[in-house]
C-alpha positions as CSV (number, residue, x, y, z in Angstrom):
1,Q,-69.8,116.5,-24.7
2,V,-73.4,117.5,-25.0
3,Q,-73.8,121.3,-25.8
4,L,-76.5,123.6,-25.8
5,V,-75.7,126.7,-27.4
6,E,-78.1,130.0,-27.2
7,S,-77.8,133.1,-29.2
8,G,-80.0,135.8,-30.4
9,G,-80.7,137.7,-27.0
10,G,-79.9,141.6,-26.5
11,L,-81.5,144.7,-25.4
12,V,-84.8,145.4,-27.3
13,Q,-87.8,148.2,-27.1
14,A,-91.1,147.5,-25.6
15,G,-93.8,146.2,-28.1
16,G,-90.5,144.7,-30.1
17,S,-90.0,141.2,-31.3
18,L,-86.8,138.6,-31.3
19,R,-85.8,135.1,-32.0
20,L,-83.7,133.0,-30.0
21,S,-81.7,129.9,-31.4
22,C,-80.2,127.3,-29.5
23,A,-77.8,124.7,-31.7
24,A,-77.4,121.5,-30.0
25,S,-74.7,118.8,-30.4
26,G,-73.8,115.9,-28.8
27,I,-77.3,114.3,-28.8
28,I,-80.0,112.5,-30.7
29,F,-81.5,116.2,-31.2
30,R,-85.1,114.5,-32.8
31,L,-85.4,112.3,-29.5
32,Y,-85.7,115.1,-27.2
33,T,-88.3,117.5,-26.3
34,M,-87.0,120.8,-26.4
35,G,-87.8,123.7,-24.1
36,W,-86.9,127.4,-23.4
37,Y,-87.3,128.7,-19.6
38,R,-86.1,131.9,-18.0
39,Q,-85.0,133.3,-14.8
40,A,-85.6,137.0,-13.9
41,P,-83.6,138.6,-11.3
42,G,-85.0,137.5,-7.8
43,K,-87.2,135.0,-9.3
44,Q,-87.3,131.4,-9.9
45,R,-86.6,130.0,-13.2
46,E,-90.0,129.6,-14.9
47,L,-91.3,127.8,-18.2
48,V,-91.5,129.6,-21.5
49,A,-92.3,127.0,-24.1
50,T,-91.9,123.5,-24.9
51,I,-91.8,121.4,-28.5
52,T,-92.1,117.5,-28.1
53,T,-90.3,115.2,-30.5
54,G,-93.3,115.1,-32.6
55,G,-93.6,118.9,-32.8
56,S,-96.3,119.6,-30.6
57,T,-95.8,122.9,-29.1
58,N,-96.9,124.7,-25.9
59,C,-96.2,128.1,-24.5
60,A,-96.8,129.7,-20.6
61,D,-99.9,131.7,-20.1
62,S,-97.3,134.5,-19.5
63,V,-96.4,134.6,-23.1
64,K,-99.7,132.7,-25.1
65,G,-100.2,134.6,-28.0
66,R,-96.9,136.4,-28.3
67,C,-94.7,133.1,-28.4
68,T,-93.6,130.3,-31.2
69,I,-91.7,127.7,-31.0
70,S,-90.2,125.6,-33.4
71,R,-87.5,123.3,-34.4
72,D,-85.2,122.1,-37.2
73,N,-84.0,118.8,-36.6
74,A,-81.8,118.4,-39.9
75,K,-80.1,121.5,-38.4
76,N,-80.2,120.3,-34.4
77,T,-81.7,123.9,-33.6
78,V,-84.7,125.1,-31.4
79,Y,-86.0,128.3,-32.0
80,L,-88.2,131.0,-30.1
81,Q,-89.8,133.7,-31.6
82,M,-91.3,136.4,-29.2
83,S,-93.3,139.4,-30.3
84,S,-95.0,142.2,-28.4
85,L,-92.2,142.2,-26.2
86,K,-92.9,143.8,-22.1
87,P,-90.1,144.9,-19.8
88,E,-91.1,142.0,-17.7
89,D,-89.8,139.4,-20.1
90,T,-86.7,140.5,-19.3
91,A,-84.6,137.7,-18.0
92,I,-81.6,135.2,-19.2
93,Y,-83.2,132.7,-21.3
94,Y,-82.1,129.1,-21.2
95,C,-82.5,126.4,-23.7
96,N,-83.4,122.9,-22.3
97,A,-83.5,119.4,-23.8
98,K,-85.2,116.4,-22.1
99,Y,-85.2,112.7,-23.2
100,G,-87.5,110.3,-21.7
101,S,-90.6,109.9,-19.1
102,G,-90.2,109.3,-15.3
103,R,-86.3,108.8,-15.0
104,T,-85.3,111.7,-17.5
105,I,-82.0,112.8,-19.2
106,E,-81.8,116.5,-19.2
107,Y,-79.6,119.1,-20.4
108,W,-78.9,123.0,-20.2
109,G,-77.6,125.7,-22.0
110,Q,-75.9,128.6,-20.7
111,G,-78.3,131.1,-20.9
112,T,-78.5,134.5,-23.1
113,Q,-79.6,137.6,-21.7
114,V,-82.9,139.2,-23.2
115,S,-83.4,143.1,-21.7
116,V,-86.6,144.7,-22.5
117,S,-86.4,148.4,-22.2
118,S,-89.9,150.6,-21.7
């Protein structure tokens, strides 16, 4: 059974920082591109950051310069560090695991709430 369990969300003041973690089980973690997405109320889910199996990273323009994604294959865990948080960063943050190209296998976590107060 595949599980992606996010943690580290909560209430943060604007300008603050946080680190989200996503622990994966039931998959060969090192073979999956890992990502973080977020969904704010009334908005579509959007990509925040991804990290490939080789460690290449990408952050969305909306968080570039404030975002660091990393992975620890020994711990089957992916992290999202965000700094200089803004109220518009308020959303549910979801962990994503994706395997393959073309026909992909994809899993989602249940999400963790991040709320940024002004």
